[in-house]
C-alpha positions in Angstrom: -22.7 -18.9 23.7 -19.4 -17.1 22.0 -20.1 -13.3 21.7 -17.9 -11.1 19.9 -16.8 -9.4 23.1 -15.8 -13.6 24.1 -14.2 -13.6 21.2 -11.6 -10.7 21.5 -11.7 -11.2 25.5 -12.2 -8.2 27.9 -10.6 -5.6 25.5 -12.7 -6.4 22.7 -15.3 -3.2 23.2 -12.1 -1.2 23.0 -10.9 -2.9 19.7 -14.3 -2.8 18.5 -16.0 0.5 18.8 -12.9 2.5 18.8 -13.6 5.7 20.4 -12.0 9.1 19.7 -10.1 10.0 16.7 -7.9 6.6 16.2 -9.3 4.0 14.2 -8.3 1.3 16.8 -6.7 2.7 19.8 -3.8 5.5 20.6 -1.0 2.9 20.7 -2.3 0.8 17.6 -2.7 4.0 15.5 0.5 5.3 16.3 2.5 2.2 16.1 1.1 0.5 13.1 -0.2 3.7 10.8 2.5 6.3 11.5 5.1 4.9 13.6 5.7 2.3 11.3 7.1 4.7 8.8 10.7 4.3 10.6 10.4 0.9 8.6 11.6 3.2 5.3 15.1 3.0 6.8 15.5 -0.8 6.4 16.2 -1.1 3.1 18.3 1.8 2.9 20.4 0.3 5.9 21.0 -3.2 4.4 21.8 -1.3 1.1 23.9 1.5 2.2 25.2 0.3 5.7 25.1 -3.2 5.6 26.5 -3.6 1.8 23.7 -5.5 0.6 23.0 -5.9 -3.3 20.0 -3.9 -4.2 19.0 -7.8 -5.6 19.3 -9.2 -2.1 17.2 -6.2 -0.6 14.6 -6.1 -3.2 13.8 -10.0 -2.6 14.5 -9.9 1.2 11.7 -7.1 1.5 9.6 -8.6 -0.7 9.9 -12.2 1.2 9.5 -10.8 4.3 6.8 -8.0 4.4 5.9 -7.0 0.6 4.6 -10.3 -0.4 2.8 -11.5 2.5 0.9 -8.0 2.1 0.0 -8.8 -1.2 -1.3 -12.4 -0.6 -3.7 -11.0 2.5 -5.8 -9.1 -0.4 -7.3 -12.2 -1.3 -8.4 -13.4 1.5 -11.2 -10.5 1.4 -11.7 -11.0 -2.2 -11.0 -14.4 -4.1 -12.0 -16.4 -0.8 -14.8 -13.9 0.1 -18.2 -15.6 -1.4 -19.7 -12.4 -1.0 -17.0 -10.2 -2.8 -17.2 -12.4 -6.1 -21.4 -12.1 -5.8 -21.1 -8.2 -5.4 -18.0 -7.8 -8.1 -18.4 -10.6 -10.8 -17.2 -8.3 -13.4 -14.1 -6.7 -11.7 -13.1 -10.5 -10.2 -13.3 -11.8 -13.6 -11.4 -9.1 -15.4 -8.6 -9.4 -13.0 -8.3 -13.1 -13.7 -7.3 -12.0 -17.2 -3.9 -9.8 -16.0 -1.6 -13.0 -15.3 -2.1 -13.3 -19.6 -1.5 -9.7 -20.1 2.0 -9.5 -17.8 3.2 -12.9 -19.6 2.5 -11.0 -22.6 3.7 -7.7 -21.7 7.0 -9.7 -20.3 7.5 -11.2 -23.6 6.7 -8.6 -25.7 7.9 -5.7 -24.1 9.6 -6.0 -20.6 10.6 -2.5 -20.1 7.2 -1.2 -20.8 5.5 -3.7 -18.7 8.1 -2.7 -15.7 7.8 1.2 -16.3 3.6 1.0 -15.9 4.4 -1.2 -12.8 6.1 1.5 -11.0 4.0 4.2 -11.6 1.2 1.8 -10.9 2.6 1.4 -7.4 3.2 4.5 -6.6 -0.7 5.5 -7.4 -1.4 2.0 -5.2 0.8 3.5 -2.6 -1.0 6.7 -2.2 -4.0 5.4 -2.8 -3.9 3.7 0.6 -2.4 6.7 2.4 -5.9 8.6 0.9 -7.9 5.7 1.9 -7.0 5.7 5.8 -7.4 10.0 5.6 -11.1 8.8 4.5 -11.3 6.8 7.4 -10.1 9.9 9.7 -12.3 12.1 8.1 -15.1 9.9 8.6 -14.3 9.6 12.7 -14.0 13.1 12.9 -17.3 14.2 10.8 -19.4 11.2 10.3 -19.5 11.9 6.8 -16.9 12.6 4.0 -16.7 16.1 3.6 -16.0 16.4 -0.6 -13.9 19.8 -0.2 -11.6 18.6 2.7 -11.3 15.2 0.5 -10.5 17.0 -2.5 -7.6 18.9 -0.8 -6.0 15.7 1.3 -5.9 14.0 -1.9 -4.4 16.4 -4.2 -1.5 16.8 -1.8 -0.8 13.3 -1.0 -0.8 12.6 -4.6 1.2 15.3 -5.7 3.5 14.8 -2.6 5.9 12.1 -4.6 6.4 13.6 -8.1 8.2 17.2 -8.2 11.4 15.5 -7.1 10.6 12.3 -9.2 9.9 14.2 -12.5 13.2 15.9 -11.8 14.7 12.7 -11.6 13.3 11.5 -14.4 14.0 14.1 -17.0 17.2 14.7 -16.1 18.7 11.1 -14.7 18.0 7.5 -15.4 15.9 5.6 -12.8 16.4 1.7 -12.8 14.5 -0.9 -11.1 17.1 -3.9 -10.8 18.5 -3.9 -14.7 15.6 -2.4 -16.4 15.6 1.5 -17.3 12.6 3.1 -17.0 10.6 5.0 -19.9 9.9 8.2 -19.7 8.6 10.0 -23.0 10.9 12.4 -24.7 8.1 15.1 -25.2 7.6 15.2 -21.2 11.3 15.6 -21.0 11.2 19.6 -20.2 11.7 21.1 -17.1 7.9 22.7 -17.7 6.5 19.3 -16.6 8.7 19.4 -13.3 7.6 23.2 -12.7 3.8 22.3 -13.4 3.9 18.9 -10.5 5.7 21.4 -8.1 3.3 24.4 -8.6 0.2 21.9 -8.5 2.0 20.7 -5.0 2.6 24.0 -3.6 -0.6 25.3 -4.2 -2.5 21.9 -2.7 0.1 22.2 0.3 -1.1 25.8 0.9 -4.3 24.9 1.0 -3.7 22.1 3.2 -2.1 24.5 5.4 -4.9 27.4 5.3 -7.6 24.1 6.1 -5.6 22.8 8.9 -5.0 26.3 10.4 -8.8 27.0 10.4 -9.7 23.9 12.0 -7.5 24.7 14.7 -9.0 27.9 15.1 -12.5 26.0 15.2 -11.2 23.1 17.1 -12.4 20.7 14.7 -8.6 19.2 13.8 -7.9 15.5 13.4 -4.7 15.6 14.9 -3.7 12.1 13.8 -5.0 12.6 10.3 -2.7 15.4 10.4 0.2 13.4 11.8 0.0 10.8 8.8 -0.5 13.3 6.3 2.6 15.4 7.4 4.6 11.8 7.8 3.9 11.0 4.3 4.3 14.4 2.8 7.9 14.4 4.4 9.2 11.1 3.6 7.7 11.5 -0.2 10.4 14.3 -0.2 13.1 12.2 1.4 12.9 9.2 -0.8 12.6 11.3 -4.1 15.6 12.8 -2.9 18.1 10.0 -3.8 19.7 9.1 -7.0 20.7 6.0 -9.0 20.3 2.8 -7.5 19.7 4.3 -4.1 16.6 5.8 -5.7 15.1 2.3 -6.2 16.3 0.9 -2.8 14.4 4.1 -1.3 11.0 3.1 -3.0 11.4 0.1 -1.4 11.8 1.6 2.1 7.7 3.5 1.3 6.8 0.0 -0.1 8.0 -1.7 3.5 6.1 0.5 5.4 2.9 0.5 3.0 3.1 -3.1 3.2 3.4 -3.1 7.4 0.4 -0.9 7.1 -2.0 -2.9 4.6 -1.1 -6.1 6.7 -2.4 -4.2 10.1 -5.3 -2.7 8.4 -6.7 -5.9 6.6 -6.1 -8.0 9.9 -8.1 -5.2 11.5 -10.9 -5.5 9.2 -10.9 -8.7 8.7 -11.4 -9.0 13.2 -13.8 -6.1 12.6 -16.1 -8.0 9.9 -15.4 -11.3 12.0 -17.1 -9.7 15.2 -20.3 -8.4 12.9 -21.1 -11.4 11.3 -20.2 -10.6 7.9 -17.9 -13.6 7.5 -19.7 -17.0 6.3 -16.3 -18.8 5.8 -14.8 -20.6 8.7 -10.9 -20.2 7.9 -11.2 -16.5 8.2 -12.2 -16.1 11.8 -9.8 -18.6 12.6 -7.2 -16.0 11.0 -9.0 -13.0 12.2 -9.2 -11.8 16.0 -7.6 -10.1 18.5 -3.8 -10.8 19.9 -1.0 -11.7 18.5 -1.5 -15.4 17.9 -4.4 -14.5 15.5 -2.2 -12.0 13.7 0.6 -14.6 13.5 -1.8 -17.1 11.6 -2.6 -14.3 9.0 0.8 -13.6 9.0 2.2 -16.9 8.9 -0.8 -18.0 6.2 0.4 -15.0 3.8 4.4 -16.1 4.4 3.5 -19.8 2.9 2.1 -18.3 0.0 5.0 -16.2 -1.0 7.0 -18.9 -0.2 4.7 -21.1 -3.1 5.5 -18.0 -5.2 9.0 -18.1 -4.8 8.6 -22.0 -6.3 6.7 -20.8 -9.3 9.2 -18.5 -9.7 12.3 -21.1 -9.6 10.1 -23.4 -11.9 9.5 -20.6 -14.5 13.3 -20.0 -14.6 13.9 -23.7 -14.9 11.8 -24.5 -17.5 11.0 -21.2 -19.6 15.0 -20.2 -20.6 14.4 -16.8 -19.4 16.3 -14.7 -17.4 15.6 -14.6 -13.7 14.6 -11.1 -13.9 12.4 -11.8 -16.1 10.6 -15.1 -14.5 10.4 -13.3 -11.0 8.7 -10.2 -12.2 5.8 -12.4 -14.3 5.1 -14.4 -11.4 5.1 -11.5 -9.1 3.3 -9.1 -10.9 0.6 -12.1 -12.0 -0.5 -11.5 -8.6 0.5 -7.8 -7.7 -1.5 -6.3 -10.3 -4.3 -8.3 -9.4 -3.6 -7.1 -5.9 -3.7 -3.4 -7.1 -6.7 -3.9 -8.9 -8.9 -5.4 -6.2 -7.4 -2.8 -3.8 -8.5 0.2 -5.9 -11.9 -0.9 -5.0 -11.6 -2.1 -1.2 -9.6 1.7 -0.9 -13.4 2.9 -1.6 -15.3 0.8 1.2 -14.5 3.3 4.3 -17.7 1.2 6.1 -15.3 -1.8 6.1 -13.1 -0.1 9.0 -15.4 2.9 10.2 -19.0 3.1 10.8 
C-alpha cells in the first residue's frame, strides 16, 4: 500500500510534520524563504554590470522565474475542482480580467501599467505577510491579532517611504511608460505621512520583539524574514530612473522563487493529506528534486506558450510589442493576483 511516508521516502515525516519554528526545516526555510533574497541582485547585475538592456532583463526574469511562478497558481485554483466548488464567484469574476486588460490597454495603457505596478507591490508584500502568519501559527498555534497588525503595518509600509519620494520628485517608468501619479499627492506631506506611519510601526515592532526576547517567546525565523524584507525594501527604493525599475524586478525575482517553493510544498502536503482528487497534481508534487523539476517544467511550458501567444498578438493586431506583451502577461498575472489574495488567507494549507 502506498502511504504518505512511502511516497516521500524516509524523510517524509520531517517534511510532512515540520517540527520547531520552521515551516519545512531549518535548511529549507533559510534557503527558499529568507536566503533566496540574494536573488534581488540578479537583475541589477544583468543591467548594471553585464550591460544588458532593461527590456532584456525584464524578459529574462519573466521567462525564467516570473512566468513559471504565475502559472503555478492555476494548479491550486483553475485545475482544482474543490477550489471551483468553494469559490465560484471569485473564479467567475476573475475570468473577466482579460477583457478589462484588453480594454485598458486600448483605452489608457498608461493607467493600466500604473494600476498593475501598484497591485504588484501589494501582492509581493501580501506574500511576505502570509509567511509571517504561518510562522505565527507555528509559534503560538493561533493568530494573535495585535501581533499580526504590527507585522502587517511594518511590512506593508516599508516599501513606500522612499518610493513615495521618488514618485513626488522623480519620473518612474515601466519600460517606456511613465507611471501616473495624482498631482494632488505631489506634496512632501504625503512622504512625511507615510514615513511617519512606517516609523511608528517599526518602533512597535521593535518593542514587541524586545518583549518577546525577554519572555523567550521570540520567533527568530519570522524576525529574520521581517528584517530582510524591510532592509531590501529600502535598498530597492533607493535607486532612481530605469535602475529603480530593475531593482523592483529584483524584488519580484525573490518573490517568485519563494512562491514556487511554497506552492510546490503546499501541493506536497495536500497530496499527503489526501486532499488532491486529480491525478496530475500528485505527479507534480512530491519530495525530491525530480518532482520539483516536473513542477517547474510544466510551468515553464506554460510560459513558453504565453510567449507564442504574445508573438501572435503582436503579429496580428498591429500593436506595439510592449502593448502586445502586457495584454497577454497582465491577462494571466492579474488573475494570479486575484486568486492569491484568497490563497494567502489559507494558513491551514501550510501549517496545522
